[in-house]
C-alpha positions in Angstrom: 35.9 -47.1 67.8 38.5 -49.2 66.0 41.6 -50.6 67.7 44.6 -48.3 67.3 47.8 -50.1 66.0 51.4 -49.0 65.9 53.5 -51.1 63.4 57.3 -51.4 64.2 59.8 -53.0 61.8 63.1 -51.9 60.3 62.0 -53.1 56.8 59.9 -50.5 55.0 58.5 -53.2 52.7 57.3 -55.3 55.6 55.8 -52.3 57.4 53.9 -51.3 54.3 52.7 -54.9 53.8 51.4 -55.2 57.4 49.8 -51.8 57.3 48.0 -52.7 54.1 46.8 -56.0 55.6 45.6 -54.4 58.9 44.1 -51.3 57.2 41.7 -53.5 55.2 39.9 -54.4 58.4 37.5 -51.6 59.6 38.0 -52.7 63.2 41.7 -51.7 63.0 43.3 -48.2 62.6 47.0 -48.1 62.0 47.9 -44.8 63.7 51.7 -44.9 63.2 54.8 -46.8 62.2 58.4 -47.0 63.5 61.6 -48.5 62.1 63.5 -49.3 65.3 63.0 -49.8 69.0 63.8 -46.2 70.0 61.1 -44.8 67.6 58.8 -47.5 69.0 59.2 -46.2 72.5 58.7 -42.6 71.5 55.6 -43.3 69.3 54.0 -45.5 71.9 54.2 -42.6 74.3 53.0 -40.1 71.7 50.3 -42.0 70.0 49.0 -44.2 72.8 48.1 -47.2 70.6 45.9 -50.0 71.8 48.5 -52.6 70.5 52.0 -52.6 69.0 53.2 -55.1 66.5 57.0 -55.5 66.9 59.9 -57.0 65.0 62.6 -58.6 67.1 65.8 -57.9 65.1 66.2 -54.1 64.4 69.1 -51.7 64.3 69.7 -49.0 66.9 67.5 -50.8 69.5 66.2 -54.4 69.1 62.6 -55.4 69.7 63.2 -57.2 73.0 64.8 -54.2 74.6 62.0 -52.0 73.3 59.4 -54.3 74.7 61.0 -54.2 78.1 61.2 -50.3 78.1 57.7 -49.9 76.8 56.3 -52.2 79.5 58.1 -50.1 82.1 57.1 -46.7 80.8 53.8 -47.0 78.8 52.5 -50.5 79.1 50.5 -51.7 76.1 49.8 -55.1 74.5 52.6 -56.1 72.2 52.5 -58.7 69.4 55.9 -59.9 68.2 56.7 -61.0 64.6 59.1 -63.9 64.8 61.1 -66.2 62.5 60.2 -69.8 63.0 63.8 -70.9 63.6 65.6 -72.2 66.7 67.2 -68.8 67.1 63.8 -67.1 66.5 62.3 -69.3 69.2 64.8 -68.3 71.8 64.4 -64.6 70.9 60.6 -64.8 71.0 60.6 -66.5 74.4 62.8 -63.7 75.6 60.4 -61.1 74.2 57.5 -62.8 76.0 59.4 -62.7 79.3 60.1 -59.0 78.6 56.3 -58.4 78.5 55.0 -59.2 75.0 51.7 -61.0 74.9 52.0 -63.2 71.8 53.8 -63.7 68.5 53.2 -64.5 64.9 55.5 -65.9 62.2 57.0 -63.1 60.1 56.5 -65.2 57.0 52.7 -65.1 56.8 52.4 -68.3 54.8 53.7 -70.1 57.9 50.5 -69.1 59.7 48.4 -71.1 57.3 48.8 -72.7 53.9 45.8 -70.7 52.8 46.8 -67.1 52.3 43.3 -65.6 53.0 43.1 -67.7 56.2 46.5 -66.4 57.2 45.5 -62.8 56.7 42.3 -63.4 58.6 44.1 -64.9 61.6 46.6 -62.0 61.6 43.9 -59.4 61.7 41.8 -61.3 64.2 44.7 -61.7 66.6 45.7 -58.0 66.4 42.0 -57.0 67.0 41.3 -59.4 69.9 44.5 -58.5 71.8 44.2 -54.8 70.9 40.6 -54.7 72.1 41.8 -55.9 75.5 44.3 -53.0 75.6 41.5 -50.6 74.6 39.2 -51.9 77.2 41.8 -51.4 79.9 42.3 -47.8 78.9 38.6 -47.1 78.6 38.0 -48.5 82.1 40.7 -46.0 83.3 42.7 -48.8 84.8 45.8 -48.4 82.7 47.4 -51.9 82.3 50.7 -52.5 84.0 53.5 -54.7 82.8 52.5 -57.4 85.3 48.8 -57.4 84.3 49.5 -57.5 80.6 52.2 -60.1 80.6 50.8 -62.1 83.5 54.2 -63.1 84.8 57.4 -61.7 83.2 59.7 -64.1 85.1 63.2 -64.2 83.8 65.3 -67.3 83.9 67.7 -65.6 86.4 64.9 -64.9 88.9 64.0 -67.2 91.8 60.7 -69.0 91.7 57.7 -66.8 92.5 56.1 -66.7 95.9 52.5 -68.0 95.9 50.0 -65.2 95.8 47.3 -64.9 98.4 43.9 -63.9 97.3 40.5 -63.5 98.8 39.3 -66.6 97.1 40.4 -69.4 99.5 42.2 -72.3 98.1 41.4 -74.2 101.4 38.3 -75.5 99.7 40.4 -77.5 97.3 40.4 -81.1 98.5 42.8 -83.7 97.4 41.4 -85.5 94.4 42.0 -89.1 93.3 44.0 -87.8 90.4 46.4 -89.8 88.3 47.1 -87.3 85.6 47.1 -83.5 85.1 46.4 -82.1 81.6 46.7 -78.4 80.7 45.6 -76.9 77.4 46.3 -73.4 76.2 47.1 -71.1 73.3 47.5 -67.3 73.1 49.1 -66.1 76.3 49.9 -69.7 77.2 53.7 -69.5 77.5 53.7 -67.1 80.5 50.5 -68.7 81.9 52.1 -72.1 82.0 55.2 -70.6 83.5 53.1 -69.1 86.3 51.2 -72.3 87.0 54.0 -74.8 86.8 56.4 -72.8 88.9 54.0 -73.3 91.8 54.3 -77.2 91.7 56.8 -79.0 93.9 59.4 -81.4 92.6 57.6 -84.3 94.3 54.4 -83.7 92.4 52.4 -86.9 92.6 51.3 -87.4 89.0 52.5 -86.9 85.4 51.5 -83.7 83.6 50.7 -83.3 79.9 50.9 -79.9 78.3 49.3 -78.9 75.0 50.3 -75.4 73.9 49.6 -74.2 70.3 53.2 -73.6 69.2 55.4 -74.3 66.1 57.7 -77.3 66.1 60.8 -75.2 66.2 59.6 -73.5 69.4 58.6 -76.4 71.6 62.1 -77.8 72.4 63.3 -74.3 73.6 60.0 -73.7 75.5 60.2 -77.0 77.3 63.9 -76.4 78.2 63.0 -72.9 79.5 60.2 -74.2 81.7 62.5 -77.0 83.0 65.0 -74.3 84.1 62.3 -72.3 85.9 60.3 -75.0 87.6 60.9 -77.5 90.4 59.2 -80.3 88.4 60.9 -81.7 85.3 59.6 -80.4 82.0 60.5 -81.9 78.6 59.2 -82.2 75.0 57.3 -85.5 74.8 58.7 -88.3 72.7 56.9 -91.1 71.0 56.5 -94.2 73.2 57.8 -92.4 76.3 56.3 -93.7 79.6 54.9 -91.0 81.8 56.5 -90.5 85.2 55.2 -88.6 88.3 56.6 -85.1 88.7 57.4 -84.7 85.0 55.5 -82.5 82.5 55.4 -83.6 78.9 55.0 -80.8 76.3 53.3 -81.9 73.0 55.7 -81.3 70.1 54.7 -78.5 67.8 53.4 -79.6 64.4 52.4 -83.0 65.8 49.5 -84.6 67.7 50.0 -86.2 71.1 47.8 -88.9 72.4 48.1 -90.6 75.8 47.8 -94.4 75.7 48.0 -97.1 78.4 49.7 -100.5 78.3 50.3 -102.8 81.3 49.0 -100.2 83.6 51.5 -97.6 82.4 50.7 -94.4 80.6 52.7 -93.4 77.6 52.8 -90.8 74.8 52.0 -91.6 71.2 53.3 -88.8 68.8 52.2 -88.7 65.2 51.3 -86.2 62.5 47.6 -87.0 62.8 44.7 -85.8 60.7 45.9 -83.0 58.3 42.4 -81.4 58.3 42.8 -80.4 62.0 43.5 -76.7 62.5 45.8 -77.2 65.4 49.0 -79.3 65.8 49.1 -80.0 68.6 45.4 -80.0 69.4 44.0 -80.0 72.9 40.9 -81.9 71.8 43.1 -84.7 70.4 45.1 -85.2 73.5 42.1 -84.9 75.9 40.0 -87.1 73.8 42.7 -89.9 74.0 42.9 -89.5 77.8 39.1 -89.8 78.1 39.3 -93.4 76.7 41.5 -94.6 79.6 41.4 -92.4 82.7 38.4 -90.0 82.7 37.5 -90.0 86.4 41.1 -89.7 87.6 42.0 -86.7 85.5 42.2 -83.0 86.3 42.1 -81.0 83.1 42.7 -77.2 83.1 42.0 -74.9 80.2 44.0 -71.7 80.2 44.0 -68.5 78.1 43.8 -68.9 74.3 41.9 -67.9 71.1 39.3 -70.2 69.7 37.6 -73.3 71.3 40.1 -76.0 71.0 39.7 -78.2 74.1 36.0 -77.9 74.5 35.1 -81.3 72.8 38.0 -83.1 74.5 36.8 -81.7 77.8 33.2 -82.8 77.0 34.5 -86.4 76.6 36.4 -86.2 79.8 33.6 -84.7 81.7 31.2 -87.5 80.6 33.6 -90.0 82.2 33.7 -88.1 85.5 36.8 -85.9 85.1 37.4 -82.7 87.0 37.6 -79.6 84.8 39.0 -76.2 85.7 39.2 -73.0 83.6 41.0 -69.7 83.9 38.8 -66.8 84.5 38.1 -64.0 82.0 39.8 -61.2 83.9 43.2 -62.9 84.0 43.2 -64.3 80.5 45.1 -62.6 77.6 42.4 -64.0 75.4 39.2 -65.4 76.9 38.4 -67.9 74.1 39.3 -71.4 75.0 38.3 -71.1 78.7 35.1 -69.3 77.7 34.2 -72.2 75.4 34.2 -74.8 78.2 32.6 -72.4 80.7 29.7 -71.5 78.4 29.2 -75.2 77.6 28.7 -75.8 81.3 31.6 -78.2 81.6 33.7 -76.6 84.4 33.9 -77.5 88.1 35.9 -74.4 89.0 36.8 -71.1 87.3 40.0 -69.6 88.8 42.2 -66.5 88.3 45.6 -67.4 87.0 47.2 -66.5 90.3 45.3 -69.3 92.1 45.6 -72.1 89.5 49.0 -73.4 90.4 48.4 -73.3 94.2 45.0 -75.0 93.7 46.6 -77.8 91.5 49.3 -78.4 94.1 46.7 -78.7 96.8 44.5 -81.0 94.8 47.5 -83.4 94.2 49.0 -83.1 97.7 
């Protein structure tokens, strides 16, 4: 059966455009539309869609408020449409914290310079995220706000208490690590928040973060993580020397490589190869690390569509690096972790709730 979609936007023109695009895919069935947040809440309850696409700015009730209420009353995967502006970035991050799983640019040409590729990516993202919602319903385990959003932690809350699980993290031994690298995409903002908030301010190594995200979003995202975490988090700058206890987020729209000079690691930021699908690319960053530090690196691949990171991990693994991946059950999209797991490149596969604690133990 196709994935059932509810489209929410105050613009009738935009709703018709999205409905037309999604309806051209036999895997998707648009079962309804709404023009504001109040209608979105009502129709989510009435129609029980597998996924909702949601605008942020709407009259009567905005998208962020609607997301929060839907996740409280009738949890369902929600995909936000966002403007790629500084204000849009802040609002989108607020929507993710409210419980939305991911976002897409409202101007579809900003997804890809190729229109057909942009439409394909839109349909694929709606289908993949919606299929997870459908699977949850079919298994009769109706998703909750916490399981769908992974960690809806607002900036006003205290840092989360580590979660105990049956899988013992006592087996994690301290590694001879000099660098932590984390790559992620769809579902990554909340996954990174969950992981990094478990690390203490005296973390014993630098951290590099590669999150598929537009350039207008990464400064706001780094700032938000910095507010929520004990470690320092910032957007990486060209030529910046890496310091212990600081996480460096690759700037959106650019490539970040890690270099070494006089025994010190530093960031090299550049536009990079225009033919690469991702800017930043996990493969590019991890590949650069493999040339200088392989056996002293812990690389972690979290939730995300596609396979970016697999080839960079392959290079690291050849040099003796330690590789962890997030498990399927806790991923928003089990694409990037699956790619490294299926290639036989992982040393451990962990639920998201264990990743942060295990990293802290491995670097303690």
